[in-house]
C-alpha positions as CSV (number, residue, x, y, z in Angstrom):
1,X,0.2,0.2,-0.1
2,X,1.2,3.6,-0.5
3,X,1.1,5.5,2.2
4,X,2.1,8.8,-0.3
5,X,2.1,9.5,-3.7
6,X,3.1,12.9,-6.1
7,X,0.5,14.9,-8.4
8,X,2.4,16.8,-10.3
9,X,1.0,20.4,-10.6
10,X,0.8,21.0,-14.2
11,X,1.4,23.8,-16.6
12,X,1.0,24.3,-20.2
13,X,2.5,28.1,-20.6
14,X,4.8,28.4,-23.6
15,X,7.3,30.4,-21.1
16,X,8.5,27.1,-19.6
17,X,11.2,27.9,-16.9
18,X,14.5,26.1,-17.2
19,X,14.5,22.9,-15.1
20,X,11.0,22.5,-15.6
21,X,10.3,18.9,-15.8
22,X,8.2,17.4,-19.0
23,X,5.1,15.0,-17.9
24,X,5.9,12.0,-20.2
25,X,7.8,13.7,-22.4
26,X,4.4,15.7,-23.7
27,X,3.7,19.7,-23.7
28,X,2.9,19.9,-20.0
29,X,5.5,20.8,-17.6
30,X,5.8,20.9,-13.9
31,X,8.2,22.7,-11.1
32,X,6.4,21.4,-8.1
33,X,4.2,18.5,-6.9
34,X,1.5,17.8,-4.5
35,X,2.4,15.3,-2.2
36,X,-0.9,13.2,-1.2
37,X,-0.8,11.5,2.0
38,X,-3.5,9.5,3.8
39,X,-5.3,11.2,6.4
40,X,-3.2,14.5,5.7
41,X,-3.9,17.5,3.6
42,X,-1.8,17.8,0.3
43,X,1.7,19.2,0.8
44,X,3.2,21.3,-2.2
45,X,6.7,20.4,-2.9
46,X,9.3,21.5,-5.3
47,X,10.1,18.9,-8.1
48,X,13.5,18.2,-7.0
49,X,11.9,16.4,-3.9
50,X,10.4,13.7,-6.0
51,X,12.0,10.3,-5.6
52,X,13.9,9.3,-8.3
53,X,11.8,6.2,-9.5
54,X,8.8,8.6,-9.2
55,X,10.3,11.4,-10.9
56,X,11.6,8.7,-13.9
57,X,7.9,7.6,-14.0
58,X,6.3,11.1,-14.3
59,X,8.9,11.9,-17.4
60,X,9.2,9.1,-19.3
61,X,8.1,9.6,-22.7
62,X,5.3,6.9,-23.2
63,X,5.7,4.6,-26.1
64,X,3.2,4.1,-28.9
65,X,0.3,2.0,-27.8
66,X,-0.6,-0.3,-30.9
67,X,1.3,1.9,-33.3
68,X,-0.1,5.3,-32.1
69,X,1.5,7.8,-30.7
70,X,1.2,9.6,-27.4
71,X,3.0,12.8,-27.9
72,X,-0.6,14.7,-28.3
73,X,-4.0,13.3,-26.6
74,X,-5.5,10.6,-28.5
75,X,-9.5,9.9,-28.9
76,X,-11.2,6.6,-28.8
77,X,-14.5,6.0,-30.2
78,X,-16.8,3.8,-28.3
79,X,-18.9,1.7,-30.7
80,X,-21.3,-0.5,-28.1
81,X,-22.8,-3.4,-30.3
82,X,-25.3,-4.0,-27.7
83,X,-29.2,-3.4,-26.7
84,X,-28.8,-2.2,-23.7
85,X,-25.7,0.3,-23.1
86,X,-26.6,3.3,-21.2
87,X,-26.3,5.9,-23.7
88,X,-26.8,4.3,-27.0
89,X,-27.6,0.7,-26.4
90,X,-29.8,-0.8,-29.5
91,X,-28.0,2.2,-31.9
92,X,-25.7,0.3,-33.1
93,X,-26.3,-3.6,-32.4
94,X,-26.9,-4.6,-36.4
95,X,-23.7,-4.6,-38.5
96,X,-25.0,-1.8,-41.4
97,X,-25.7,0.6,-38.0
98,X,-22.2,-0.2,-36.4
99,X,-20.3,-0.3,-39.9
100,X,-21.7,3.2,-40.9
101,X,-20.8,4.4,-37.4
102,X,-17.1,3.3,-37.2
103,X,-16.7,5.1,-40.7
104,X,-18.0,8.5,-39.2
105,X,-15.8,8.3,-36.1
106,X,-13.2,7.2,-38.2
107,X,-13.7,10.4,-40.5
108,X,-14.3,12.5,-37.5
109,X,-11.0,11.8,-36.2
110,X,-11.0,8.6,-33.9
111,X,-7.4,7.1,-33.4
112,X,-9.0,3.9,-31.6
113,X,-12.2,2.5,-32.2
114,X,-13.8,0.2,-29.1
115,X,-15.9,-2.5,-29.6
116,X,-17.9,-3.8,-27.0
117,X,-20.7,-6.5,-26.9
118,X,-21.3,-6.6,-23.2
119,X,-23.4,-3.8,-21.4
120,X,-21.4,-2.8,-18.2
121,X,-23.5,0.3,-17.0
122,X,-24.7,-0.3,-13.5
123,X,-27.1,-2.7,-13.1
124,X,-26.2,-4.7,-16.0
125,X,-26.2,-8.6,-16.2
126,X,-23.6,-10.7,-17.4
127,X,-24.2,-12.5,-20.4
128,X,-22.9,-15.2,-22.1
129,X,-19.4,-15.3,-23.9
130,X,-20.8,-16.7,-26.9
131,X,-23.3,-13.9,-27.2
132,X,-20.6,-11.2,-26.7
133,X,-18.5,-12.9,-29.4
134,X,-21.1,-13.3,-31.8
135,X,-21.8,-9.6,-31.5
136,X,-18.1,-8.4,-31.5
137,X,-16.4,-10.5,-33.8
138,X,-17.6,-9.6,-37.3
139,X,-16.9,-5.9,-36.8
140,X,-13.5,-6.6,-35.6
141,X,-12.6,-8.6,-38.5
142,X,-14.1,-6.1,-41.0
143,X,-13.0,-2.8,-39.2
144,X,-9.6,-4.5,-38.9
145,X,-9.0,-5.2,-42.3
146,X,-8.8,-1.5,-43.1
147,X,-5.9,-0.9,-40.7
148,X,-7.4,2.4,-39.5
149,X,-8.2,3.1,-36.9
150,X,-6.6,0.7,-34.0
151,X,-9.5,-1.8,-33.3
152,X,-9.7,-2.1,-29.6
153,X,-11.9,-5.2,-27.7
154,X,-13.8,-3.8,-24.6
155,X,-14.4,-7.0,-22.9
156,X,-14.0,-8.6,-19.5
157,X,-13.5,-12.4,-20.6
158,X,-10.3,-14.1,-21.6
159,X,-12.2,-16.1,-24.2
160,X,-13.5,-13.5,-26.2
161,X,-10.8,-11.3,-26.0
162,X,-8.6,-14.1,-27.2
163,X,-11.1,-14.6,-30.6
164,X,-10.8,-10.7,-30.8
165,X,-7.2,-10.4,-30.9
166,X,-7.5,-13.3,-33.8
167,X,-9.9,-11.6,-35.5
168,X,-7.4,-8.3,-35.6
169,X,-8.2,-6.5,-32.5
170,X,-5.0,-4.8,-31.4
171,X,-5.9,-3.4,-27.8
172,X,-7.5,-5.2,-25.0
173,X,-9.8,-3.3,-22.8
174,X,-10.6,-4.7,-19.5
175,X,-13.2,-2.8,-17.4
176,X,-12.8,-5.3,-14.3
177,X,-9.2,-4.4,-14.0
178,X,-8.0,-8.1,-14.7
179,X,-10.5,-9.4,-11.9
180,X,-13.5,-10.9,-13.6
181,X,-11.5,-13.6,-15.6
182,X,-8.1,-14.9,-14.3
183,X,-7.2,-15.8,-17.6
184,X,-7.1,-12.1,-19.0
185,X,-3.6,-11.1,-17.5
186,X,-2.0,-14.5,-19.1
187,X,-3.5,-14.0,-22.2
188,X,-2.3,-10.2,-23.0
189,X,1.5,-11.7,-21.8
190,X,1.2,-14.5,-23.6
191,X,0.3,-12.4,-26.6
192,X,2.3,-9.3,-25.8
193,X,-1.0,-7.9,-26.2
194,X,-1.3,-4.3,-25.4
195,X,-4.1,-3.7,-22.6
196,X,-6.3,-1.4,-20.7
197,X,-6.6,-2.2,-17.2
198,X,-9.6,-0.1,-15.5
199,X,-10.3,0.3,-12.0
200,X,-13.9,-0.7,-10.9
201,X,-15.3,-1.3,-7.3
202,X,-17.4,-4.5,-7.5
203,X,-19.3,-5.9,-10.6
204,X,-22.0,-3.8,-12.7
205,X,-24.9,-5.3,-11.0
206,X,-23.9,-3.9,-7.8
207,X,-21.0,-1.4,-7.7
208,X,-23.1,1.5,-7.5
209,X,-25.3,0.4,-4.3
210,X,-22.8,1.9,-2.0
211,X,-19.4,2.6,-3.0
212,X,-16.9,3.2,0.0
213,X,-13.3,4.2,0.2
214,X,-10.4,5.0,2.6
215,X,-9.0,7.6,0.3
216,X,-10.2,7.1,-3.3
217,X,-7.4,8.4,-5.0
218,X,-4.7,6.4,-3.1
219,X,-7.3,3.3,-3.0
220,X,-7.6,3.4,-7.0
221,X,-3.6,4.4,-7.3
222,X,-2.7,1.6,-5.0
223,X,-5.5,-1.2,-7.2
224,X,-3.9,0.1,-10.2
225,X,-0.2,-0.6,-9.1
226,X,-1.0,-4.1,-8.3
227,X,-2.6,-4.6,-11.7
228,X,0.5,-3.4,-13.4
229,X,2.6,-5.5,-11.2
230,X,0.5,-8.7,-12.2
231,X,0.9,-8.2,-15.8
232,X,4.7,-7.4,-15.7
233,X,5.2,-10.4,-13.5
234,X,4.2,-12.4,-16.3
235,X,6.2,-10.8,-18.7
236,X,4.1,-8.2,-20.3
237,X,6.1,-4.9,-20.8
238,X,4.7,-1.9,-18.7
239,X,4.7,0.2,-22.2
240,X,1.9,-1.8,-23.2
241,X,0.2,-1.2,-20.6
242,X,-2.7,1.7,-20.1
243,X,-4.3,2.4,-16.9
244,X,-7.9,3.9,-16.5
245,X,-8.8,5.2,-13.2
246,X,-12.6,3.9,-13.7
247,X,-14.8,7.0,-13.2
248,X,-18.2,6.1,-12.4
249,X,-17.4,2.5,-11.8
250,X,-18.3,2.0,-8.0
251,X,-17.9,5.6,-7.3
252,X,-19.9,8.3,-6.2
253,X,-20.5,11.9,-7.8
254,X,-17.9,13.5,-5.1
255,X,-15.8,10.0,-5.8
256,X,-15.4,10.9,-9.5
257,X,-14.7,14.8,-8.9
258,X,-11.9,13.8,-6.6
259,X,-10.5,11.5,-9.1
260,X,-10.4,13.7,-12.0
261,X,-8.9,16.5,-9.9
262,X,-6.2,14.4,-8.9
263,X,-5.7,12.7,-12.4
264,X,-2.2,13.7,-12.9
265,X,-1.0,11.5,-9.7
266,X,-1.9,8.3,-11.8
267,X,1.2,9.3,-14.0
268,X,3.3,8.3,-11.2
269,X,2.6,4.5,-12.4
270,X,4.4,5.1,-15.4
271,X,1.8,4.2,-18.0
272,X,-0.5,6.3,-20.5
273,X,-3.7,7.4,-18.8
274,X,-6.9,6.8,-20.6
275,X,-9.7,8.8,-19.3
276,X,-13.5,7.5,-20.2
277,X,-15.9,10.3,-18.9
278,X,-18.5,10.4,-21.8
279,X,-22.1,10.7,-20.8
280,X,-21.7,9.2,-17.7
281,X,-24.1,9.6,-14.9
282,X,-22.3,12.3,-12.6
283,X,-22.5,14.9,-15.5
284,X,-25.9,14.3,-15.5
285,X,-25.9,14.9,-11.8
286,X,-24.0,18.2,-11.7
287,X,-26.0,19.5,-15.0
288,X,-29.4,18.2,-14.3
289,X,-29.6,16.6,-18.0
290,X,-31.1,13.3,-17.2
291,X,-30.8,11.9,-21.0
292,X,-27.6,10.6,-21.4
293,X,-27.3,11.3,-25.6
294,X,-27.7,15.1,-24.4
295,X,-24.5,15.3,-22.2
296,X,-22.0,16.0,-24.9
297,X,-21.2,19.7,-23.6
298,X,-20.8,18.2,-20.3
299,X,-18.2,15.3,-21.5
300,X,-16.5,17.6,-23.2
301,X,-15.6,20.0,-20.5
302,X,-14.6,16.7,-18.2
303,X,-12.5,15.8,-21.1
304,X,-10.7,19.0,-21.3
305,X,-10.1,18.9,-17.8
306,X,-8.7,15.3,-18.0
307,X,-6.2,16.8,-20.7
308,X,-5.1,19.4,-18.5
309,X,-4.0,17.0,-16.4
310,X,-2.2,14.7,-19.0
311,X,-4.5,12.3,-20.1
312,X,-3.2,10.5,-23.1
313,X,-6.6,8.7,-24.4
314,X,-10.0,10.0,-24.1
315,X,-13.0,7.1,-24.8
316,X,-16.0,9.2,-26.0
317,X,-19.0,8.8,-27.9
318,X,-19.1,12.1,-29.4
319,X,-15.8,11.9,-31.6
320,X,-16.6,14.6,-33.9
321,X,-17.6,17.3,-31.2
322,X,-14.8,16.2,-29.1
323,X,-12.2,16.4,-31.7
324,X,-13.2,19.8,-32.8
325,X,-13.3,20.9,-29.0
326,X,-9.3,19.5,-28.8
327,X,-8.1,21.1,-31.9
328,X,-9.3,24.5,-30.3
329,X,-7.8,23.4,-27.1
330,X,-4.4,22.9,-28.7
331,X,-4.2,25.7,-31.3
332,X,-5.1,28.4,-28.3
333,X,-1.9,26.8,-26.5
334,X,0.0,26.6,-29.5
335,X,0.4,22.7,-29.3
336,X,-1.1,22.5,-32.6
337,X,0.3,23.8,-36.1
């Protein structure tokens, strides 16, 4: 268990002072950090006070994931081939509709398309692996044949993941953080497959019943650190692991906001950070918007807040709108030609 970890206090001003440290080789930099300790208020320290291992983890440039470089933020488009996902269930469970939506997201600037065949919304029930595979494999075969964008498979099940890799998927996305199926970590290591591990407290059926943490930031940090250790012990290189703090998965609105405020701390794990906030319930709780499809403005606001904390991948429903916002964000800050 980590009693403390370090959140870089990030800046993107072009007047970067001499000696400032770059976050993960990207455009953001820092001269100070906040030391987060259980049971204590954050303590501001100069970056020189960082332990060397943490300094190296925070500053080391991130390797490409499935060939996609991470020197600037990337967009992962969500493609739910399900009848019951919380926002777009039933919209893309026919292959012709899914194909058209994938093409639209690609044209709009998606670097990844994440294809899922099982809803993991709060209250969702588990489905059979055969049903899940039948929903996603035809799409994966078709989309991966084009070579662009990178196809990711959103699954908790090692059997579905193996079949997806054989069909052409190049990234695994396990929202259970390796906890649902004991075969997922060995599969990723065996195949050398990049994998995103997400934090979730409990399973979809019950995860929102009464989520509790001693310290949500440090608890999630420890959880993800343990999953990284599990994968690297099996032989998967750290530079093929992506981490996701799991906004909305076993968290209250307060937990989600605290994780977003402290998002930069997770760079201390030395892996790219994926942020999935798109259309989620906390946005509705804060904004008053009850219809998930109408939460694009709040989703984009939360995504840009994540970018300011160094998130490398944004997982979104509204690709065109997010890409437009990101282009303006980068241009204003001089990060885009």
